PASEBA-1860 file (N, C-alpha, C; in nm, 3 decimals):
! residues 232
1> MCGRYATT> 0.605/-3.351/-0.730/0.693/-3.291/-0.632/0.826/-3.340/-0.620 ~ 0.936/-3.262/-0.624/1.069/-3.345/-0.626/1.115/-3.385/-0.502 ~ 1.056/-3.284/-0.382/1.129/-3.334/-0.238/1.188/-3.229/-0.206 ~ 1.195/-3.085/-0.207/1.260/-2.988/-0.146/1.164/-2.847/-0.159 ~ 1.184/-2.825/-0.026/1.079/-2.674/-0.025/1.145/-2.580/0.081 ~ 1.107/-2.450/0.076/1.133/-2.376/0.178/1.042/-2.344/0.284 ~ 1.078/-2.309/0.411/0.973/-2.272/0.492/1.073/-2.193/0.577 ~ 1.054/-2.035/0.583/1.160/-1.950/0.719/1.085/-1.860/0.786
9> RSAGDLSA> 0.958/-1.868/0.769/0.885/-1.763/0.835/0.914/-1.803/1.026 ~ 0.871/-1.722/1.129/0.911/-1.742/1.234/0.797/-1.843/1.292 ~ 0.781/-1.866/1.424/0.683/-1.955/1.451/0.550/-1.841/1.487 ~ 0.610/-1.713/1.531/0.534/-1.616/1.598/0.466/-1.564/1.458 ~ 0.496/-1.548/1.349/0.449/-1.515/1.235/0.373/-1.631/1.167 ~ 0.391/-1.738/1.157/0.305/-1.846/1.139/0.195/-1.871/1.223 ~ 0.196/-1.847/1.342/0.080/-1.863/1.427/-0.005/-1.745/1.398 ~ 0.031/-1.625/1.373/-0.045/-1.519/1.362/-0.117/-1.554/1.198
17> LFESYDDT> -0.052/-1.585/1.104/-0.116/-1.592/0.952/-0.194/-1.703/0.969 ~ -0.178/-1.825/1.033/-0.277/-1.898/1.047/-0.347/-1.935/1.191 ~ -0.383/-1.817/1.275/-0.472/-1.816/1.369/-0.434/-1.932/1.481 ~ -0.312/-2.004/1.483/-0.303/-2.097/1.557/-0.227/-2.079/1.695 ~ -0.216/-2.207/1.791/-0.137/-2.164/1.901/0.004/-2.222/1.885 ~ 0.103/-2.159/1.917/0.211/-2.241/1.899/0.270/-2.314/1.996 ~ 0.278/-2.435/1.933/0.317/-2.538/2.034/0.442/-2.592/2.000 ~ 0.525/-2.507/1.899/0.678/-2.566/1.869/0.801/-2.536/1.977
25> EGRLAPDH> 0.735/-2.472/2.055/0.886/-2.489/2.190/0.983/-2.426/2.127 ~ 1.020/-2.349/2.010/1.150/-2.285/1.981/1.224/-2.417/1.894 ~ 1.155/-2.509/1.864/1.231/-2.621/1.832/1.246/-2.595/1.645 ~ 1.205/-2.486/1.587/1.205/-2.480/1.456/1.289/-2.371/1.408 ~ 1.402/-2.358/1.309/1.450/-2.249/1.252/1.421/-2.240/1.086 ~ 1.454/-2.133/1.042/1.439/-2.111/0.896/1.533/-2.204/0.848 ~ 1.431/-2.242/0.711/1.495/-2.359/0.646/1.478/-2.317/0.481 ~ 1.576/-2.293/0.422/1.556/-2.255/0.281/1.584/-2.385/0.191
33> NVAPTDPV> 1.603/-2.543/0.259/1.630/-2.615/0.154/1.571/-2.748/0.223 ~ 1.436/-2.747/0.289/1.375/-2.834/0.345/1.408/-2.994/0.264 ~ 1.459/-3.070/0.315/1.469/-3.213/0.298/1.393/-3.344/0.344 ~ 1.355/-3.434/0.293/1.276/-3.556/0.375/1.334/-3.597/0.502 ~ 1.264/-3.591/0.612/1.281/-3.611/0.755/1.323/-3.506/0.836 ~ 1.324/-3.388/0.767/1.361/-3.253/0.830/1.237/-3.204/0.922 ~ 1.282/-3.157/1.037/1.152/-3.088/1.119/1.106/-2.941/1.067 ~ 0.995/-2.950/1.070/0.956/-2.811/0.975/0.787/-2.783/1.061
41> PVVRMDAE> 0.731/-2.662/1.043/0.610/-2.635/1.089/0.495/-2.717/1.013 ~ 0.394/-2.748/1.093/0.245/-2.781/1.019/0.148/-2.734/1.115 ~ 0.051/-2.723/1.042/-0.080/-2.660/1.148/-0.201/-2.790/1.123 ~ -0.230/-2.821/1.262/-0.329/-2.922/1.243/-0.444/-2.870/1.342 ~ -0.545/-2.964/1.389/-0.661/-2.916/1.481/-0.636/-3.026/1.595 ~ -0.665/-2.967/1.704/-0.668/-3.016/1.841/-0.780/-3.001/1.900 ~ -0.823/-3.104/1.974/-0.990/-3.124/2.016/-0.990/-3.010/2.146 ~ -0.904/-2.989/2.177/-0.900/-2.847/2.324/-0.871/-2.730/2.282
49> AGRVLSAG> -0.722/-2.724/2.183/-0.680/-2.599/2.155/-0.734/-2.538/2.031 ~ -0.794/-2.621/1.943/-0.817/-2.573/1.830/-0.700/-2.553/1.717 ~ -0.667/-2.474/1.649/-0.551/-2.481/1.557/-0.422/-2.485/1.625 ~ -0.324/-2.549/1.599/-0.205/-2.576/1.676/-0.103/-2.559/1.569 ~ 0.019/-2.509/1.579/0.154/-2.485/1.539/0.219/-2.585/1.577 ~ 0.258/-2.684/1.505/0.344/-2.801/1.566/0.483/-2.850/1.463 ~ 0.563/-2.871/1.559/0.683/-2.914/1.476/0.654/-3.059/1.433 ~ 0.653/-3.082/1.280/0.646/-3.228/1.237/0.763/-3.271/1.165
57> RWGLVPHW> 0.784/-3.402/1.157/0.923/-3.448/1.075/0.842/-3.489/0.926 ~ 0.889/-3.453/0.827/0.861/-3.486/0.695/0.890/-3.630/0.650 ~ 0.758/-3.679/0.618/0.772/-3.801/0.596/0.674/-3.890/0.699 ~ 0.589/-3.932/0.654/0.473/-3.982/0.736/0.516/-4.154/0.768 ~ 0.512/-4.162/0.904/0.529/-4.293/0.934/0.380/-4.334/1.009 ~ 0.311/-4.411/0.966/0.192/-4.488/1.008/0.211/-4.534/1.166 ~ 0.102/-4.534/1.211/0.113/-4.571/1.358/0.144/-4.714/1.394 ~ 0.116/-4.781/1.288/0.128/-4.931/1.293/0.263/-4.987/1.246
65> SRSAAGAA> 0.344/-4.895/1.196/0.474/-4.909/1.130/0.592/-4.998/1.262 ~ 0.668/-5.091/1.244/0.737/-5.120/1.346/0.882/-5.029/1.350 ~ 0.880/-4.954/1.258/1.012/-4.870/1.245/1.008/-4.736/1.194 ~ 1.059/-4.634/1.206/1.061/-4.512/1.104/1.143/-4.491/0.988 ~ 1.207/-4.611/0.951/1.303/-4.613/0.845/1.251/-4.579/0.719 ~ 1.119/-4.619/0.690/1.116/-4.589/0.578/1.018/-4.446/0.535 ~ 1.050/-4.340/0.610/0.970/-4.211/0.630/1.014/-4.114/0.509 ~ 1.153/-4.142/0.453/1.193/-4.044/0.347/1.123/-4.115/0.209
73> RMINARVE> 1.074/-4.241/0.220/0.975/-4.273/0.091/0.845/-4.230/0.093 ~ 0.777/-4.154/0.213/0.649/-4.138/0.241/0.629/-3.980/0.269 ~ 0.721/-3.907/0.175/0.688/-3.752/0.205/0.580/-3.690/0.129 ~ 0.515/-3.781/0.019/0.420/-3.757/-0.087/0.309/-3.835/-0.084 ~ 0.169/-3.801/-0.063/0.077/-3.895/-0.103/0.016/-3.843/-0.200 ~ -0.050/-3.928/-0.324/-0.113/-3.887/-0.438/-0.266/-3.857/-0.385 ~ -0.344/-3.719/-0.469/-0.440/-3.728/-0.418/-0.573/-3.842/-0.519 ~ -0.479/-3.927/-0.614/-0.578/-4.007/-0.649/-0.591/-4.111/-0.554
81> TVATSRAY> -0.506/-4.168/-0.488/-0.510/-4.282/-0.389/-0.526/-4.247/-0.253 ~ -0.492/-4.126/-0.164/-0.492/-4.080/-0.054/-0.569/-4.159/0.041 ~ -0.739/-4.153/0.002/-0.859/-4.170/0.024/-0.854/-4.328/0.036 ~ -0.789/-4.404/-0.012/-0.757/-4.562/-0.027/-0.660/-4.613/0.017 ~ -0.548/-4.556/0.028/-0.405/-4.617/0.065/-0.425/-4.677/0.214 ~ -0.332/-4.788/0.215/-0.362/-4.857/0.384/-0.298/-4.740/0.461 ~ -0.153/-4.678/0.395/-0.089/-4.590/0.508/-0.186/-4.443/0.506 ~ -0.231/-4.420/0.391/-0.283/-4.250/0.402/-0.450/-4.264/0.454
89> ADPFARRR> -0.509/-4.339/0.406/-0.653/-4.337/0.410/-0.713/-4.292/0.582 ~ -0.647/-4.348/0.668/-0.671/-4.305/0.804/-0.634/-4.151/0.839 ~ -0.501/-4.120/0.796/-0.486/-3.965/0.847/-0.569/-3.884/0.730 ~ -0.606/-3.901/0.622/-0.679/-3.835/0.508/-0.811/-3.809/0.601 ~ -0.855/-3.915/0.636/-1.013/-3.915/0.694/-1.006/-3.801/0.826 ~ -0.882/-3.826/0.930/-0.931/-3.795/1.058/-0.766/-3.656/1.100 ~ -0.679/-3.664/1.011/-0.577/-3.617/1.071/-0.522/-3.526/0.964 ~ -0.591/-3.433/0.892/-0.541/-3.342/0.787/-0.459/-3.225/0.857
97> CLVPADGW> -0.376/-3.158/0.755/-0.280/-3.069/0.848/-0.248/-2.938/0.712 ~ -0.225/-2.832/0.726/-0.132/-2.762/0.623/-0.015/-2.717/0.682 ~ 0.075/-2.748/0.575/0.214/-2.709/0.568/0.244/-2.583/0.504 ~ 0.281/-2.516/0.598/0.320/-2.372/0.534/0.453/-2.365/0.482 ~ 0.474/-2.281/0.343/0.574/-2.320/0.268/0.629/-2.164/0.236 ~ 0.709/-2.117/0.189/0.742/-2.009/0.119/0.740/-2.047/-0.064 ~ 0.789/-2.145/-0.092/0.787/-2.217/-0.190/0.855/-2.337/-0.222 ~ 0.850/-2.366/-0.326/0.917/-2.545/-0.346/1.007/-2.524/-0.472
105> YEWVRRPA> 1.093/-2.628/-0.489/1.179/-2.641/-0.616/1.168/-2.778/-0.686 ~ 1.165/-2.790/-0.798/1.193/-2.885/-0.924/1.285/-2.845/-1.006 ~ 1.355/-2.981/-1.042/1.434/-2.966/-1.150/1.395/-3.005/-1.302 ~ 1.453/-2.931/-1.394/1.414/-2.929/-1.527/1.519/-2.996/-1.599 ~ 1.541/-3.094/-1.700/1.636/-3.124/-1.784/1.649/-3.062/-1.886 ~ 1.799/-2.966/-1.902/1.824/-2.906/-1.987/1.846/-2.964/-2.168 ~ 1.770/-2.918/-2.274/1.850/-2.990/-2.402/1.961/-3.011/-2.389 ~ 2.070/-2.919/-2.328/2.198/-2.929/-2.401/2.249/-3.045/-2.257
113> GGKQPYYM> 2.163/-3.104/-2.180/2.245/-3.181/-2.061/2.222/-3.090/-1.955 ~ 2.254/-3.212/-1.845/2.196/-3.137/-1.694/2.089/-3.097/-1.658 ~ 2.061/-3.026/-1.524/1.883/-3.006/-1.489/1.926/-2.865/-1.446 ~ 1.824/-2.792/-1.462/1.799/-2.661/-1.395/1.694/-2.629/-1.317 ~ 1.727/-2.583/-1.190/1.633/-2.586/-1.065/1.553/-2.485/-1.067 ~ 1.447/-2.503/-1.015/1.337/-2.388/-1.039/1.271/-2.377/-0.905 ~ 1.235/-2.257/-0.858/1.193/-2.208/-0.713/1.052/-2.172/-0.761 ~ 0.922/-2.242/-0.719/0.810/-2.144/-0.719/0.754/-2.105/-0.630
121> TPRDGSVL> 0.720/-1.973/-0.633/0.687/-1.930/-0.495/0.604/-1.784/-0.542 ~ 0.514/-1.742/-0.449/0.415/-1.656/-0.483/0.488/-1.525/-0.507 ~ 0.444/-1.436/-0.620/0.510/-1.290/-0.633/0.487/-1.213/-0.545 ~ 0.395/-1.216/-0.473/0.345/-1.132/-0.379/0.414/-1.157/-0.237 ~ 0.486/-1.261/-0.223/0.594/-1.295/-0.084/0.468/-1.352/0.001 ~ 0.347/-1.383/-0.026/0.260/-1.427/0.076/0.304/-1.586/0.098 ~ 0.245/-1.654/0.199/0.267/-1.770/0.263/0.191/-1.864/0.158 ~ 0.256/-1.980/0.154/0.175/-2.082/0.091/0.135/-2.194/0.197
129> AFAGIWSR> 0.033/-2.265/0.134/-0.029/-2.370/0.225/-0.044/-2.476/0.142 ~ 0.057/-2.603/0.204/0.051/-2.726/0.105/-0.057/-2.830/0.190 ~ -0.155/-2.898/0.099/-0.243/-3.006/0.187/-0.154/-3.109/0.243 ~ -0.142/-3.109/0.382/-0.084/-3.255/0.423/-0.180/-3.334/0.490 ~ -0.132/-3.436/0.561/-0.185/-3.544/0.640/-0.080/-3.595/0.731 ~ -0.128/-3.590/0.875/-0.013/-3.640/0.957/-0.077/-3.758/1.068 ~ 0.037/-3.813/1.104/0.009/-3.915/1.201/0.124/-3.932/1.299 ~ 0.112/-3.996/1.426/0.218/-3.997/1.557/0.225/-4.142/1.528
137> WESLLTFS> 0.380/-4.174/1.560/0.447/-4.281/1.556/0.527/-4.255/1.693 ~ 0.509/-4.343/1.793/0.541/-4.316/1.938/0.519/-4.180/1.960 ~ 0.644/-4.123/1.995/0.622/-3.930/2.001/0.659/-3.875/1.914 ~ 0.664/-3.922/1.773/0.707/-3.851/1.681/0.572/-3.820/1.604 ~ 0.560/-3.694/1.562/0.477/-3.657/1.472/0.511/-3.620/1.342 ~ 0.459/-3.705/1.232/0.519/-3.702/1.097/0.403/-3.656/0.992 ~ 0.463/-3.640/0.903/0.345/-3.599/0.792/0.402/-3.620/0.666 ~ 0.292/-3.631/0.541/0.290/-3.623/0.399/0.231/-3.485/0.327
145> VLTTAAVG> 0.292/-3.469/0.228/0.219/-3.368/0.161/0.153/-3.407/0.042 ~ 0.047/-3.370/0.021/-0.023/-3.412/-0.095/-0.005/-3.366/-0.236 ~ 0.015/-3.434/-0.315/0.041/-3.388/-0.490/-0.068/-3.428/-0.577 ~ -0.060/-3.358/-0.657/-0.184/-3.352/-0.761/-0.130/-3.339/-0.910 ~ -0.212/-3.368/-1.020/-0.119/-3.331/-1.125/-0.117/-3.155/-1.158 ~ -0.029/-3.139/-1.216/0.039/-2.995/-1.227/-0.054/-2.922/-1.326 ~ -0.090/-2.805/-1.285/-0.177/-2.744/-1.360/-0.133/-2.593/-1.456 ~ -0.154/-2.561/-1.548/-0.120/-2.446/-1.599/0.022/-2.437/-1.650
153> ELAEVHDR> 0.125/-2.307/-1.608/0.236/-2.324/-1.668/0.345/-2.427/-1.545 ~ 0.299/-2.466/-1.452/0.359/-2.558/-1.372/0.383/-2.691/-1.441 ~ 0.283/-2.719/-1.523/0.289/-2.832/-1.613/0.422/-2.853/-1.676 ~ 0.479/-2.707/-1.697/0.592/-2.723/-1.777/0.703/-2.751/-1.721 ~ 0.730/-2.736/-1.588/0.805/-2.788/-1.488/0.818/-2.926/-1.456 ~ 0.691/-2.973/-1.408/0.688/-3.093/-1.377/0.553/-3.141/-1.368 ~ 0.516/-3.287/-1.371/0.407/-3.340/-1.429/0.314/-3.322/-1.278 ~ 0.370/-3.316/-1.180/0.315/-3.311/-1.033/0.318/-3.188/-0.956
161> MPLLLPAD> 0.241/-3.139/-0.879/0.299/-3.032/-0.803/0.209/-3.077/-0.666 ~ 0.248/-2.981/-0.562/0.193/-2.974/-0.414/0.044/-2.966/-0.436 ~ -0.049/-3.014/-0.335/-0.188/-2.950/-0.368/-0.188/-2.863/-0.282 ~ -0.177/-2.744/-0.364/-0.183/-2.615/-0.261/-0.342/-2.555/-0.245 ~ -0.318/-2.485/-0.116/-0.458/-2.466/-0.076/-0.463/-2.274/-0.048 ~ -0.567/-2.233/-0.135/-0.567/-2.095/-0.118/-0.619/-2.111/0.032 ~ -0.616/-1.939/0.102/-0.677/-1.919/0.224/-0.808/-1.966/0.254 ~ -0.896/-1.941/0.143/-1.016/-1.977/0.169/-1.051/-2.117/0.186
169> RWAAWLGP> -0.952/-2.211/0.170/-0.958/-2.345/0.195/-0.922/-2.425/0.311 ~ -0.855/-2.321/0.376/-0.779/-2.363/0.502/-0.862/-2.431/0.592 ~ -0.967/-2.378/0.641/-1.090/-2.435/0.737/-1.132/-2.553/0.662 ~ -1.158/-2.561/0.604/-1.251/-2.684/0.515/-1.157/-2.800/0.514 ~ -1.029/-2.775/0.490/-0.904/-2.871/0.490/-0.885/-2.939/0.616 ~ -0.900/-2.844/0.720/-0.866/-2.875/0.854/-1.001/-2.941/0.942 ~ -1.106/-2.938/0.879/-1.236/-2.948/0.936/-1.276/-3.096/0.897 ~ -1.410/-3.145/0.914/-1.461/-3.241/0.866/-1.449/-3.288/0.762
177> ADDPATLL> -1.426/-3.420/0.680/-1.407/-3.459/0.556/-1.549/-3.499/0.497 ~ -1.650/-3.372/0.468/-1.769/-3.408/0.450/-1.786/-3.413/0.256 ~ -1.704/-3.373/0.211/-1.702/-3.382/0.047/-1.563/-3.429/0.017 ~ -1.488/-3.540/0.028/-1.348/-3.572/-0.022/-1.295/-3.521/-0.165 ~ -1.396/-3.504/-0.248/-1.368/-3.490/-0.396/-1.331/-3.338/-0.390 ~ -1.429/-3.259/-0.320/-1.422/-3.106/-0.326/-1.266/-3.068/-0.254 ~ -1.265/-3.138/-0.129/-1.093/-3.147/-0.077/-0.972/-3.129/-0.133 ~ -1.008/-3.230/-0.254/-0.894/-3.261/-0.318/-0.886/-3.205/-0.472
185> APPPVDWL> -0.940/-3.091/-0.509/-0.971/-3.019/-0.616/-0.855/-2.935/-0.595 ~ -0.783/-2.903/-0.739/-0.656/-2.837/-0.743/-0.729/-2.684/-0.717 ~ -0.626/-2.615/-0.708/-0.675/-2.483/-0.687/-0.692/-2.417/-0.836 ~ -0.782/-2.286/-0.806/-0.801/-2.210/-0.972/-0.687/-2.140/-1.026 ~ -0.658/-2.206/-1.155/-0.590/-2.162/-1.274/-0.531/-2.034/-1.234 ~ -0.636/-1.900/-1.228/-0.589/-1.759/-1.200/-0.525/-1.729/-1.081 ~ -0.508/-1.847/-0.956/-0.471/-1.819/-0.840/-0.327/-1.874/-0.869 ~ -0.301/-1.987/-0.934/-0.183/-2.019/-0.963/-0.105/-1.926/-1.050
193> AGLEIRPV> -0.155/-1.839/-1.092/-0.083/-1.783/-1.217/0.004/-1.630/-1.131 ~ -0.044/-1.637/-1.005/0.024/-1.531/-0.915/0.168/-1.608/-0.860 ~ 0.167/-1.752/-0.905/0.324/-1.791/-0.884/0.445/-1.745/-0.956 ~ 0.546/-1.724/-0.912/0.643/-1.723/-0.999/0.733/-1.849/-1.003 ~ 0.782/-1.856/-1.120/0.858/-1.993/-1.170/1.011/-1.935/-1.160 ~ 1.110/-1.915/-1.074/1.208/-1.863/-1.094/1.323/-1.951/-1.093 ~ 1.412/-1.935/-1.186/1.547/-2.026/-1.215/1.632/-1.991/-1.111 ~ 1.717/-2.117/-1.047/1.787/-2.069/-0.927/1.908/-2.170/-0.937
201> GPAVGDVR> 2.009/-2.112/-0.855/2.130/-2.185/-0.907/2.152/-2.342/-0.798 ~ 2.259/-2.387/-0.882/2.254/-2.544/-0.861/2.317/-2.598/-0.707 ~ 2.331/-2.489/-0.625/2.362/-2.552/-0.504/2.241/-2.605/-0.415 ~ 2.127/-2.555/-0.461/2.004/-2.612/-0.363/1.993/-2.758/-0.378 ~ 2.093/-2.826/-0.489/2.070/-2.972/-0.495/2.185/-3.047/-0.389 ~ 2.220/-2.979/-0.324/2.303/-3.041/-0.189/2.252/-2.995/-0.045 ~ 2.170/-3.098/-0.023/2.099/-3.084/0.111/2.167/-3.008/0.234 ~ 2.307/-3.034/0.210/2.389/-2.951/0.326/2.374/-2.790/0.307
209> NDGPGLIE> 2.325/-2.746/0.194/2.337/-2.596/0.192/2.217/-2.530/0.215 ~ 2.203/-2.457/0.271/2.096/-2.350/0.310/2.117/-2.209/0.289 ~ 2.005/-2.125/0.338/2.024/-1.988/0.313/1.973/-1.943/0.221 ~ 1.938/-1.803/0.225/1.850/-1.706/0.134/1.922/-1.723/-0.033 ~ 2.042/-1.729/-0.038/2.111/-1.737/-0.151/2.073/-1.824/-0.219 ~ 2.002/-1.937/-0.157/1.947/-2.053/-0.259/1.826/-1.992/-0.345 ~ 1.724/-1.939/-0.326/1.627/-1.883/-0.361/1.642/-1.753/-0.481 ~ 1.789/-1.731/-0.492/1.788/-1.588/-0.586/1.782/-1.641/-0.701
217> RVPLPEER> 1.699/-1.541/-0.779/1.695/-1.575/-0.919/1.842/-1.585/-0.988 ~ 1.869/-1.633/-1.091/1.985/-1.662/-1.174/1.964/-1.667/-1.329 ~ 2.052/-1.579/-1.403/2.013/-1.618/-1.539/2.045/-1.762/-1.577 ~ 1.937/-1.759/-1.688/1.929/-1.912/-1.776/2.052/-1.904/-1.867 ~ 2.087/-2.013/-1.888/2.176/-2.047/-2.009/2.088/-2.026/-2.141 ~ 2.186/-1.959/-2.245/2.114/-1.968/-2.374/2.108/-2.095/-2.420 ~ 1.966/-2.140/-2.382/1.953/-2.294/-2.461/1.792/-2.264/-2.537 ~ 1.778/-2.226/-2.622/1.647/-2.187/-2.691/1.636/-2.300/-2.819
225> VEGEMTLF> 1.584/-2.408/-2.778/1.568/-2.530/-2.884/1.426/-2.534/-2.934 ~ 1.422/-2.492/-3.084/1.246/-2.520/-3.150/1.205/-2.624/-3.065 ~ 1.082/-2.625/-3.041/0.980/-2.753/-2.984/1.049/-2.769/-2.854 ~ 1.116/-2.708/-2.787/1.151/-2.709/-2.619/1.041/-2.635/-2.532 ~ 1.058/-2.651/-2.390/0.950/-2.595/-2.340/0.985/-2.431/-2.304 ~ 0.876/-2.392/-2.320/0.899/-2.190/-2.308/0.955/-2.163/-2.194 ~ 0.999/-2.234/-2.089/1.072/-2.161/-1.998/1.199/-2.154/-2.001 ~ 1.267/-2.179/-2.121/1.405/-2.164/-2.135/1.429/-2.052/-2.213
END
């Protein structure tokens, strides 16, 4: 996962979709170009309130950290090591969350030079849920997105992808960790077939840019080289 995604639904819409209490207090805004350390919505469990929609900062800071300076380097946790890593093992065991998203971005090197950004998003416009883990550092709620080996056509874009959770896996992810292997399984290939791999313009490469224009489809350059990836 390259480190950019989009999340544009309102807190009210997300609360309804995830059947959660809205605790964001108006602190979030639509963002078509989420970058590390940005504040975004997460869905987590609270002992008293049940599912809660909260504002979290992307980039987990372990509770024992002396500062939050390294958060931008901890935006992703690999499924292969999340249960054993010093920084991630405790959040994975006890503080898992869902990270609502419209889609995410990756960059693919062109045969003729330069990189082409792609936006991966459901064809039907439904919400995505990345598997996440969260922690509190002082008063700050922070989180990481889990990544796994890319599956199907997504492997042509990048060798990693966020661990995507279909709706029927949300409750298990937020519940007790009875079977970590099952929790960390990739989604079915036929479910992933519902994702569009959409070429988009270069503006998304600048974190200062935002807006719906970033996710609009653009024509690809005429680059068809024998043996290259079929996305071109």
